[in-house]
TORTOR-992878 format. One line per field, with one value per residue (C-alpha): residue number from 1; residue in three letters; x, y, z. Coordinates in pm, whole numbers, padded with zeros to 5 digits. Example, Ala and Ser with C-alpha at 12.3 -4.5 7.8 and 13.67 -1.06 7.14 Angstrom:
seq: c(1;2)
type: c(ala;ser)
x: c(01230;01367)
y: c(-00450;-00106)
z: c(00780;00714)
END
This chain:
seq: c(1;2;3;4;5;6;7;8;9;10;11;12;13;14;15;16;17;18;19;20;21;22;23;24;25;26;27;28;29;30;31;32;33;34;35;36;37;38;39;40;41;42;43;44;45;46;47;48;49;50;51;52;53;54;55;56;57;58;59;60;61;62;63;64;65;66;67;68;69;70;71;72;73;74;75;76;77;78;79;80;81;82;83;84;85;86;87;88;89;90;91;92;93;94;95;96;97;98;99;100;101;102;103;104;105;106;107;108;109;110;111;112;113;114;115;116;117;118;119;120;121;122;123;124;125;126;127;128;129;130;131;132;133;134;135;136;137;138;139;140;141;142;143;144;145;146;147;148;149;150;151;152;153;154;155;156;157;158;159;160;161;162;163;164;165;166;167;168;169;170;171;172;173;174;175;176;177;178;179;180;181;182;183;184;185;186;187;188;189;190;191;192;193;194;195;196;197;198;199;200;201;202;203;204;205;206;207;208;209;210;211;212;213;214;215;216;217;218;219;220;221;222;223;224;225;226;227;228;229;230;231;232;233;234;235;236;237;238;239;240;241;242;243;244;245;246;247;248;249;250;251;252;253;254;255;256;257;258;259;260;261;262;263;264;265;266;267;268;269;270;271;272;273;274;275;276;277;278;279;280;281;282;283;284;285;286;287;288;289;290;291;292;293;294;295;296;297;298;299;300;301;302;303;304;305;306;307;308;309;310;311;312;313;314;315;316;317;318;319;320;321;322;323;324;325;326;327;328;329;330;331;332;333;334;335;336;337;338;339;340;341;342;343;344;345;346;347;348;349;350;351;352;353;354;355;356;357;358;359;360;361;362;363;364;365;366;367;368;369;370;371;372;373;374;375;376;377;378;379;380;381;382;383;384;385;386;387;388;389;390;391;392;393;394;395;396;397;398;399;400;401;402;403;404;405;406;407;408;409;410;411;412;413;414;415;416;417;418;419;420;421;422;423;424;425;426;427;428;429;430;431;432;433;434;435;436;437;438;439;440;441;442;443;444;445;446;447;448;449;450;451;452;453;454;455;456;457;458;459;460;461;462;463;464;465;466;467;468;469;470;471;472;473;474;475;476;477;478;479;480;481;482;483;484;485;486;487;488;489;490;491;492;493;494;495;496;497;498;499;500;501;502;503;504;505;506;507;508;509;510;511;512;513;514;515;516;517;518;519;520;521;522;523;524;525;526;527;528;529;530;531;532;533;534;535;536;537;538;539;540;541;542;543;544;545;546;547;548;549;550;551;552;553;554;555;556;557;558;559;560;561;562;563;564;565;566;567;568;569;570;571;572;573;574;575;576;577;578;579;580;581;582;583;584;585;586;587;588;589;590;591;592;593;594;595;596;597;598;599;600;601;602;603;604;605;606;607;608;609;610;611;612;613;614;615;616;617;618;619;620;621;622;623;624;625;626;627;628;629;630;631;632;633;634;635;636;637;638;639;640;641;642;643;644;645;646;647;648;649;650;651;652;653;654;655;656;657;658;659;660;661;662;663;664;665;666;667;668;669;670;671;672;673;674;675;676;677;678;679;680;681;682;683;684;685;686;687;688;689;690;691;692;693;694;695;696;697;698;699;700;701;702;703;704;705;706;707;708;709;710;711;712;713;714;715;716;717;718;719;720;721;722;723;724;725;726;727;728;729;730;731;732;733;734;735;736;737;738;739;740;741;742;743;744;745;746;747;748;749;750;751;752;753;754;755;756;757;758;759;760)
type: c(unk;unk;unk;unk;unk;unk;unk;unk;unk;unk;unk;unk;unk;unk;unk;unk;unk;unk;unk;unk;unk;unk;unk;unk;unk;unk;unk;unk;unk;unk;unk;unk;unk;unk;unk;unk;unk;unk;unk;unk;unk;unk;unk;unk;unk;unk;unk;unk;unk;unk;unk;unk;unk;unk;unk;unk;unk;unk;unk;unk;unk;unk;unk;unk;unk;unk;unk;unk;unk;unk;unk;unk;unk;unk;unk;unk;unk;unk;unk;unk;unk;unk;unk;unk;unk;unk;unk;unk;unk;unk;unk;unk;unk;unk;unk;unk;unk;unk;unk;unk;unk;unk;unk;unk;unk;unk;unk;unk;unk;unk;unk;unk;unk;unk;unk;unk;unk;unk;unk;unk;unk;unk;unk;unk;unk;unk;unk;unk;unk;unk;unk;unk;unk;unk;unk;unk;unk;unk;unk;unk;unk;unk;unk;unk;unk;unk;unk;unk;unk;unk;unk;unk;unk;unk;unk;unk;unk;unk;unk;unk;unk;unk;unk;unk;unk;unk;unk;unk;unk;unk;unk;unk;unk;unk;unk;unk;unk;unk;unk;unk;unk;unk;unk;unk;unk;unk;unk;unk;unk;unk;unk;unk;unk;unk;unk;unk;unk;unk;unk;unk;unk;unk;unk;unk;unk;unk;unk;unk;unk;unk;unk;unk;unk;unk;unk;unk;unk;unk;unk;unk;unk;unk;unk;unk;unk;unk;unk;unk;unk;unk;unk;unk;unk;unk;unk;unk;unk;unk;unk;unk;unk;unk;unk;unk;unk;unk;unk;unk;unk;unk;unk;unk;unk;unk;unk;unk;unk;unk;unk;unk;unk;unk;unk;unk;unk;unk;unk;unk;unk;unk;unk;unk;unk;unk;unk;unk;unk;unk;unk;unk;unk;unk;unk;unk;unk;unk;unk;unk;unk;unk;unk;unk;unk;unk;unk;unk;unk;unk;unk;unk;unk;unk;unk;unk;unk;unk;unk;unk;unk;unk;unk;unk;unk;unk;unk;unk;unk;unk;unk;unk;unk;unk;unk;unk;unk;unk;unk;unk;unk;unk;unk;unk;unk;unk;unk;unk;unk;unk;unk;unk;unk;unk;unk;unk;unk;unk;unk;unk;unk;unk;unk;unk;unk;unk;unk;unk;unk;unk;unk;unk;unk;unk;unk;unk;unk;unk;unk;unk;unk;unk;unk;unk;unk;unk;unk;unk;unk;unk;unk;unk;unk;unk;unk;unk;unk;unk;unk;unk;unk;unk;unk;unk;unk;unk;unk;unk;unk;unk;unk;unk;unk;unk;unk;unk;unk;unk;unk;unk;unk;unk;unk;unk;unk;unk;unk;unk;unk;unk;unk;unk;unk;unk;unk;unk;unk;unk;unk;unk;unk;unk;unk;unk;unk;unk;unk;unk;unk;unk;unk;unk;unk;unk;unk;unk;unk;unk;unk;unk;unk;unk;unk;unk;unk;unk;unk;unk;unk;unk;unk;unk;unk;unk;unk;unk;unk;unk;unk;unk;unk;unk;unk;unk;unk;unk;unk;unk;unk;unk;unk;unk;unk;unk;unk;unk;unk;unk;unk;unk;unk;unk;unk;unk;unk;unk;unk;unk;unk;unk;unk;unk;unk;unk;unk;unk;unk;unk;unk;unk;unk;unk;unk;unk;unk;unk;unk;unk;unk;unk;unk;unk;unk;unk;unk;unk;unk;unk;unk;unk;unk;unk;unk;unk;unk;unk;unk;unk;unk;unk;unk;unk;unk;unk;unk;unk;unk;unk;unk;unk;unk;unk;unk;unk;unk;unk;unk;unk;unk;unk;unk;unk;unk;unk;unk;unk;unk;unk;unk;unk;unk;unk;unk;unk;unk;unk;unk;unk;unk;unk;unk;unk;unk;unk;unk;unk;unk;unk;unk;unk;unk;unk;unk;unk;unk;unk;unk;unk;unk;unk;unk;unk;unk;unk;unk;unk;unk;unk;unk;unk;unk;unk;unk;unk;unk;unk;unk;unk;unk;unk;unk;unk;unk;unk;unk;unk;unk;unk;unk;unk;unk;unk;unk;unk;unk;unk;unk;unk;unk;unk;unk;unk;unk;unk;unk;unk;unk;unk;unk;unk;unk;unk;unk;unk;unk;unk;unk;unk;unk;unk;unk;unk;unk;unk;unk;unk;unk;unk;unk;unk;unk;unk;unk;unk;unk;unk;unk;unk;unk;unk;unk;unk;unk;unk;unk;unk;unk;unk;unk;unk;unk;unk;unk;unk;unk;unk;unk;unk;unk;unk;unk;unk;unk;unk;unk;unk;unk;unk;unk;unk;unk;unk;unk;unk;unk;unk;unk;unk;unk;unk;unk;unk;unk;unk;unk;unk;unk;unk;unk;unk;unk;unk;unk;unk;unk;unk;unk;unk;unk;unk;unk;unk;unk;unk;unk;unk;unk;unk;unk;unk;unk;unk;unk;unk;unk;unk;unk;unk;unk;unk;unk;unk)
x: c(09111;09454;09720;09756;09904;10233;10381;10294;10453;10770;10799;10764;11064;10947;11212;10943;10923;10635;10670;10391;10172;10206;10027;09727;09398;09185;09263;09127;09351;09657;09577;09527;09845;10038;09913;09987;10344;10412;10254;10466;10783;10702;10626;10945;11136;10985;10846;10492;10310;10115;10210;09913;09940;09789;10049;10327;10196;10190;10555;10673;10917;11051;10818;10873;10906;10666;10322;10051;09753;09420;09223;08942;09182;09388;09310;09232;09445;09163;09135;09505;09469;09151;09193;09104;08804;08857;08750;09015;09280;09187;09196;09534;09667;09555;09730;10055;10030;09991;10237;10500;10434;10477;10791;10959;10865;11003;11335;11348;11277;11571;11796;11680;11512;11234;10930;10678;10810;10743;10388;10336;10467;10232;09930;10015;10062;09732;09548;09710;09606;09246;09239;09421;09340;09463;09817;10071;10348;10177;10112;10476;10597;10351;10473;10833;10779;10593;10899;11145;10953;10938;10563;10626;10276;10132;10432;10360;09990;10059;10324;10088;09816;10057;10126;09755;09726;10059;10214;10530;10610;10973;11005;10718;10875;11208;11046;10874;11199;11386;11123;11125;11506;11513;11258;11480;11743;11490;11343;11466;11478;11143;10837;10793;11146;11101;10782;10950;11247;11014;10840;11172;11280;10948;10995;11347;11226;10956;11207;11431;11137;11078;11443;11662;11979;11919;12251;12158;11847;12034;12299;12038;11840;12153;12237;11891;11903;12231;12075;11802;12066;11939;12292;12199;11951;12203;12470;12237;12162;12527;12646;12377;12513;12868;12753;12644;12951;13245;13416;13129;13325;13037;12905;13253;13290;12955;13000;13356;13248;12954;13189;13431;13148;13058;13418;13464;13781;13939;13633;13658;14026;13947;13668;13886;14198;13998;13867;14218;14339;14088;14142;14412;14153;14305;13968;13980;14335;14225;13941;14179;14404;14106;14029;14388;14397;14088;14246;14554;14773;14935;15225;14978;14762;15065;15134;14772;14763;15095;14944;14647;14886;15088;14770;14638;14912;14707;14412;14440;14224;14488;14764;14564;14524;14896;14996;14768;14901;15258;15164;15016;15345;15534;15706;15680;15934;15771;15423;15546;15655;15307;15140;15383;15262;14904;14966;15070;14757;14524;14687;14368;14304;14392;14399;14716;14906;14765;14891;15231;15240;15161;15442;15695;15598;15654;15994;16083;16097;15896;15968;15841;15543;15455;15485;15255;15005;15006;14917;14642;14504;14499;14299;14066;14072;13806;13914;13897;14140;14401;14372;14395;14715;14862;14820;14978;15276;15330;15300;15558;15796;15727;15559;15268;15179;15139;14923;14705;14667;14566;14306;14175;14135;13955;13714;13648;13587;13344;13153;13136;12996;12741;12635;12605;12393;12158;12130;12055;11793;11638;11627;11466;11211;11129;11076;10828;10676;10811;11042;11405;11651;12026;12107;12465;12519;12846;12838;12893;13104;13342;13381;13431;13723;13889;13832;13978;14293;14323;14307;14575;14802;14761;14843;15156;15252;15167;14916;14665;14433;14383;14325;14062;13884;13889;13731;13467;13373;13368;13122;12859;12835;12591;12560;12834;13078;13004;13083;13408;13499;13439;13690;13942;13905;13970;14281;14400;14364;14563;14830;14867;14914;14590;14473;14219;14038;14055;13903;13629;13539;13531;13304;13067;13049;13006;12707;12536;12631;12665;12655;12944;13230;13484;13429;13482;13808;13912;13848;14039;14339;14338;14347;14640;14818;14778;14928;14595;14608;14349;14074;14166;14162;13824;13669;13815;13722;13359;13374;13483;13208;13366;13375;13610;13571;13767;14091;14112;14013;14302;14540;14407;14447;14806;14876;14735;14902;15236;15189;15119;15434;15233;15440;15336;14969;15050;15227;14925;14685;14902;14941;14561;14528;14782;14593;14265;14412;14277;14450;14809;14720;14592;14888;15130;14984;15002;15366;15457;15288;15469;15801;15748;15652;15965;16185;16053;16165;16503;16419;16588;16616;16243;16164;16370;16180;15848;15968;16108;15775;15602;15857;15825;15456;15503;15865;15781;15606;15754;15656;15826;16134;16174;16119;16343;16616;16608;16627;16947;17096;17025;17217;17497;17469;17449;17448;17459;17158;16979;17049;16925;16595;16536;16619;16344;16097;16212;16178;15812;15750;16024;15867;15802;15985;16019;16176;16417;16517;16589;16803;16991;17056;17184;17430;17532;17612;17837;18003;17869;17793;17718;17448;17325;17286;17108;16844;16795;16751;16483;16318;16316;16157;15875;15833;15950;15851;15972;16220;16391;16468;16591;16810;16962;17042;17211;17423;17538;17645;17823;18022;18098;18239;17962;17890;17662;17435;17437;17333;17050;16900;16944;16772;16486;16465;16445;16171;15970;16014;15842;15540;15524;15217;15272;15295;15574;15780;16101;16275;16606;16639;16552;16810;17075;17004;17010;17347;17487;17377;17525;17855;17864;17799;18066;18326;18232;18262;18604;18728;18614;18751;19086;19386;19430;19079;19131;19173;19536)
y: c(03765;03649;03597;03227;03201;03021;03317;03561;03344;03301;03678;03725;03494;03336;03066;02804;02489;02559;02271;02071;02379;02432;02104;02203;02234;02332;02695;02672;02374;02552;02865;02676;02479;02799;02958;02643;02619;02990;02970;02670;02838;03161;02984;02781;03105;03317;03063;03035;03372;03427;03772;04007;04383;04345;04087;04311;04604;04394;04298;04624;04424;04566;04529;04211;04196;03900;03978;03977;03765;03952;03871;03721;03457;03391;03073;03129;02968;02736;02617;02572;02199;02227;02224;02559;02559;02576;02944;03052;02851;03016;03368;03307;03162;03471;03700;03504;03487;03860;03954;03723;03854;04208;04122;03955;04246;04489;04304;04295;04668;04732;04531;04671;05005;04916;05130;04863;04629;04892;04930;04552;04534;04813;04642;04308;04463;04649;04325;04159;04455;04429;04073;04158;04525;04496;04389;04662;04465;04469;04841;04894;04711;04905;05230;05122;05051;05381;05556;05363;05458;05825;05826;05996;06122;05769;05640;05881;05792;05419;05457;05669;05408;05143;05343;05384;05006;04953;05265;05071;04967;05077;05016;05256;05520;05473;05505;05831;05963;05880;06050;06368;06382;06341;06620;06851;06840;06941;07238;07592;07756;07862;07745;07433;07319;07390;07184;06895;06911;06885;06584;06407;06478;06344;06014;05960;06041;05774;05518;05580;05540;05194;05103;05322;05151;05236;05407;05508;05695;05857;05992;06128;06288;06462;06580;06730;06895;07058;07169;07331;07492;07287;07208;07113;06847;06716;06693;06495;06242;06202;06162;05897;05705;05731;05613;05288;05267;05493;05402;05502;05685;05875;05990;06103;06290;06467;06556;06681;06891;07029;07128;07291;07479;07624;07727;07452;07317;07209;07000;06836;06767;06610;06397;06267;06225;05998;05805;05773;05641;05358;05283;05313;05386;05602;05778;05895;06026;06202;06373;06465;06626;06828;06945;07050;07230;07431;07517;07624;07377;07265;07070;06851;06826;06704;06436;06315;06299;06111;05843;05817;05777;05513;05312;05352;05483;05449;05661;05993;06171;06126;06242;06553;06640;06590;06797;07085;07082;07096;07390;07571;07515;07662;07326;07367;07102;06836;06933;06909;06547;06457;06610;06423;06101;06210;06262;05895;05780;06029;06104;06258;06500;06854;06989;06794;06950;07291;07263;07151;07463;07679;07516;07544;07912;07961;07794;08022;07731;07905;07665;07365;07572;07654;07287;07176;07446;07330;06976;07111;07312;07000;06812;07104;07333;07575;07594;07944;07851;07735;08061;08258;08080;08119;08495;08486;08298;08558;08838;08673;08665;09030;08928;09163;09187;08808;08814;09088;08892;08568;08744;08969;08670;08475;08765;08811;08439;08419;08725;08580;08251;08443;08645;08330;08164;08464;08473;08100;08132;08428;08239;07939;08163;08332;07992;07860;08184;08146;08347;08240;08171;08201;07884;07896;08254;08322;08357;08720;08591;08413;08727;08938;08718;08762;09138;09168;08980;09180;09502;09363;09290;09648;09777;09562;09717;10055;10123;10271;10423;10078;09927;10191;10126;09751;09790;10021;09743;09497;09716;09653;09282;09308;09422;09204;09278;09651;09658;09474;09697;10010;09890;09800;10144;10310;10097;10181;10555;10510;10302;10565;10822;11002;11013;11291;11092;10778;10964;11117;10773;10619;10894;10850;10474;10529;10755;10465;10218;10423;10117;09936;09933;09819;10140;10346;10160;10223;10595;10604;10430;10680;10965;10782;10786;11164;11172;11299;11070;11273;11227;10861;10799;10966;10745;10425;10512;10533;10163;10045;09832;09697;09339;09103;09289;09579;09382;09449;09814;09862;09715;09967;10246;10141;10152;10500;10636;10489;10640;10974;10932;10930;10646;10650;10625;10360;10151;10169;10065;09773;09658;09664;09455;09209;09185;09117;08858;08509;08302;08295;08467;08777;08783;08742;09048;09255;09155;09244;09582;09651;09551;09796;10076;10017;10000;10336;10484;10309;10096;09804;09567;09593;09554;09232;09090;09141;09001;08692;08630;08636;08397;08153;08118;08127;08064;08109;08446;08619;08972;08937;08768;09049;09337;09185;09097;09444;09610;09418;09471;09844;09879;09657;09403;09022;09039;08663;08610;08901;08763;08415;08556;08769;08474;08277;08552;08573;08195;08227;08530;08543;08836;09059;09385;09484;09149;09164;09516;09392;09108;09340;09583;09302;09202;09568;09589;09283;09447;09172;09423;09181;09004;09341;09484;09171;09172;09548;09557;09287;09488;09804;09612;09506;09848;10111;10412;10312;10581;10355;10086;10345;10506;10172;10092;10431;10346;10023;10200;10470;10203;10032;10362;10400;10765;10834;10541;10638;10993;10870;10650;10906;11170;10931;10850;11220;11274;10984;11110;11432;11226;11010;11023;11228;10924;10773;11090;11070;11404;11271;11020;11282;11525;11253;11152;11512;11564;11247;11359;11708;11564;11325;11602;11821;11544;11469;11837;11858;11558;11703;12054;12119;12194;12539;12634;12549;12844;12917)
z: c(11629;11747;11481;11397;11047;11004;10811;11088;11354;11149;11099;11475;11530;11851;11872;11924;11713;11478;11233;11391;11415;11041;10979;11194;11012;11314;11406;11758;11836;11700;11895;12218;12166;12099;12420;12618;12485;12551;12894;12991;12857;13039;13367;13347;13297;13573;13818;13952;13967;14284;14419;14384;14449;14796;14897;14764;14963;15282;15279;15112;14904;14574;14277;14084;13710;13709;13564;13829;13743;13767;14082;13881;13747;14065;14256;14625;14897;14990;14635;14584;14535;14333;13959;13803;13575;13198;13180;13431;13250;12919;13063;13226;12903;12713;12964;12937;12561;12505;12775;12623;12273;12402;12594;12295;12065;12322;12328;11950;11938;12172;11941;11608;11677;11433;11517;11410;11680;11946;11811;11820;12178;12286;12129;12289;12635;12596;12522;12822;13036;12912;13042;13368;13441;13799;13706;13791;13625;13285;13330;13418;13104;12890;13040;12975;12606;12571;12718;12502;12188;12293;12362;12693;12768;12746;12945;13229;13227;13245;13515;13722;13670;13793;14108;14178;14183;14356;14522;14608;14253;14238;13865;13794;14019;13843;13502;13595;13744;13423;13210;13419;13423;13046;13005;13210;12939;12676;12865;12894;13236;13372;13560;13345;13419;13789;13795;13613;13851;14150;13993;13939;14297;14429;14242;14373;14725;14693;14567;14868;15106;14960;14906;15131;15008;14640;14560;14206;14320;14609;14376;14138;14419;14549;14198;14153;14495;14392;14065;14274;14502;14797;14910;15264;15146;14892;15160;15388;15114;15018;15377;15421;15121;15257;15599;15430;15205;15289;14963;14734;14463;14297;14638;14742;14415;14450;14816;14770;14471;14671;14954;14711;14538;14877;14940;15200;15041;15369;15457;15116;15180;15519;15371;15089;15305;15537;15238;15093;15430;15412;15044;14781;14514;14238;14197;14561;14520;14201;14387;14667;14408;14283;14636;14702;14367;14455;14789;14586;14773;14451;14602;14793;14482;14289;14554;14544;14164;14161;14386;14151;13857;14044;14106;13752;13519;13201;13310;13123;13381;13654;13420;13329;13696;13762;13458;13558;13915;13784;13562;13862;14047;13748;13697;13324;13219;13440;13320;12960;13016;13142;12838;12613;12777;12721;12349;12334;12518;12344;12008;11868;12156;12050;12406;12489;12198;12288;12647;12516;12300;12602;12802;12520;12494;12866;12832;12542;12295;12028;11741;11939;12052;11694;11589;11873;11782;11422;11536;11763;11471;11251;11515;11592;11285;11409;11772;11915;12191;11939;11743;12066;12166;11819;11852;12202;12063;11793;12048;12272;11977;11903;11575;11627;11259;11246;11559;11410;11085;11259;11470;11192;10959;11230;11295;10923;10880;11171;11053;10700;10832;11036;10733;10518;10785;10797;10418;10402;10671;10488;10159;10324;10492;10160;10002;10257;10382;10735;10951;10915;11194;11168;11361;11235;11345;11526;11904;12012;12302;12065;11854;12166;12274;11936;11934;12283;12186;11864;12065;12296;11997;11876;12223;12240;11906;12065;11788;12030;11770;11612;11957;12036;11706;11775;12118;11973;11728;12016;12208;11937;12020;12310;12670;12821;12539;12565;12938;12883;12588;12798;13056;12786;12628;12964;13010;12658;12723;13044;12872;12601;12882;12800;13162;13113;12845;13060;13356;13139;12996;13345;13479;13186;13244;13618;13554;13374;13651;13972;14198;14030;14284;14024;13827;14142;14203;13841;13876;14203;14047;13760;14011;14167;13830;13829;14180;14313;14616;14809;14548;14507;14884;14921;14653;14794;15153;15039;14951;15297;15452;15769;15639;15456;15128;15282;15248;14874;14923;15165;14907;14652;14905;14968;14596;14530;14843;14736;14388;14553;14765;15088;15222;15589;15493;15234;15499;15730;15454;15345;15707;15752;15437;15578;15909;15730;15492;15539;15276;15162;14835;15009;15248;14959;14783;15102;15162;14804;14840;15169;15013;14727;14969;15181;14869;14748;15082;15056;15361;15193;15491;15564;15195;15184;15483;15307;14975;15150;15323;14986;14832;15122;15037;14660;14554;14188;14212;13905;14012;14351;14203;13950;14194;14463;14211;14053;14394;14472;14125;14120;14447;14314;14599;14586;14208;14143;14371;14203;13855;13952;14082;13773;13545;13719;13639;13276;13239;13331;13109;12846;12660;12961;12883;13250;13342;13047;13153;13507;13373;13139;13425;13650;13377;13336;13707;13663;13362;13134;12863;12577;12780;12910;12559;12431;12705;12713;12336;12364;12641;12428;12140;12373;12540;12294;12506;12852;12964;13218;12958;12708;12973;13070;12708;12676;12984;12821;12501;12701;12883;12552;12426;12166;12248;11951;12038;12404;12319;12094;12368;12645;12434;12364;12734;12829;12568;12711;13067;12962;12847;13159;13382;13700;13930;13716;13679;13886;13905;14040;13755;13496;13640;13652;13292;13174;13343;13183;12838;12880;12999;12706;12457;12622;12605;12246;12153;12315;12120;11789;11855;11666;11890;11729;11826;12192;12428;12521)
END
């Protein structure tokens, strides 16, 4: 029986005047009147319904949202002017009644989320479908409410039923596509996900057959193709969308990202440059900036992002892109200004304060860096990245104990949380007789990052035994962490000058992974440290494959040959690497290597040519600036130019001991002894066992007339030279230092000898 009571109709909130109906005493009259009123209202809203599934199939037009009247109740064309009989009118009225009830309940469910309204809508649509079983529109609405109320199995069944009756019902195809896409997010990788992905793709393909200009479906189809690694199919779809609308932002974004993912950055740049030429859209300029950034053309990326910012200055996305490009160009002060603007637009975003801290740290403004980090920590108290950068800041200040404490506390806290989560899960399992799961357990990857940085802090402090113990703990966190820890242990043994142990550890790891070329390279480089260039060359030569990957192998060969003082061979290897280089990055590395090889042979003019090539490509390359500047300073030529270059390097890495040593030595050569002592002392605090730094500091004290201090540092330098690895040992420098120390001691002895004791 249909609901007719006044109370029921009021609860359903139909918006129809029911006062007169409340006075009805004959239920049939009231019911008929209700259906008539609803039918008239519905018809006035949607127009006359006459399009049956067959007619829709003939003209292949998009499916209408109008309910199709069952064939048994549709008037024929020949009877269009003939009044329908009372039975047909009653059946049609029932269809409209239940469909309208279902539609209103569906809308109310969307507004309120009340489950009972979804149930009422489903029941009403079902009754309408019983009366008009051939109506695809009623099936489509029933499928839709099933989907909205999370009854996905029934939704799929109804949508498929709709498509059997009307294969070109776009709404049904869209509904199935939405359901399958949603299911993808709930499935883990595997055959089920692959099957669901194929189903979603099939639905979007059908939609585009019916409506080729459906942009939304085209974008989704391309996205799913990319997810399936069918890049060619995705590219075809996206280029088709852009052929219809060259300014389609989402299609441009997807296609440019696809091209960049495939390493086709220049094609992405061309695509977006053309689009930018036709439009001043800030989104297009932003994408162009992304493409230039991936191609490492940061100056062009900066220009593109600036245009995006000019067009839309309040969009934080454009500002982020500009700030990152400036950072990549080492324009730290300019990047800092952009992040300051972002903190005004996004005051609750911790990342902006974190980036400011990084920039302040790079600029050597440690107090401001610490303040920015504190704000980032307040906004994101458990952020691993904030903790990581806090430790880096302390390390840059030489506050290694503080860095160790921050990282140790973080590790202890994460392990404690993990233990508590396991205990809670165990207690819950004991209570209900089920197996517990530690859903709050700490990620091994997060712990591994903290352990790695803790080991680095110990190494900076030159506490190698603590670093080794830390990496051994790290190796217990799983396969990936173990592999990384093994490499870090090898590097720690090398850094502590225990080459034999480093080689033994590398060989052991290589036995477990004999096909890992990176381990072979590591072993070769260790042989290079021992000045065993022949063994190193043999290992590296075995990795040559006659393809592009050989470029890096030739660079490694050049390095071990240079370390073994086989300079002619080193030159040849570096030149081969230069010839094979495709991008500026590879060429820059080859030029730097050649410059170092020429400098070691005192071919200073040739070394300068190579260093200048590298700086033309990358003017802010700190390694090149430092090496080139030190080479000039050590020879005592163009000292102002040398000092300026080294200062640039120090600005980028203010705690780098090697760079501080170079700067101190440049000041020494200019007889600026106060500045020389300050920088060399900082360098010695960073690298306590570097014989070159200790020797330079001794030279400064000797020139200052502080003989005792000079003797102390020269003696320490000589002791460290005896511990140096074979490739680092420089006989001429050791002999020179030894002679200086002996002369100093002789002069000191002469000054302290009484006149009466002197030989007559």
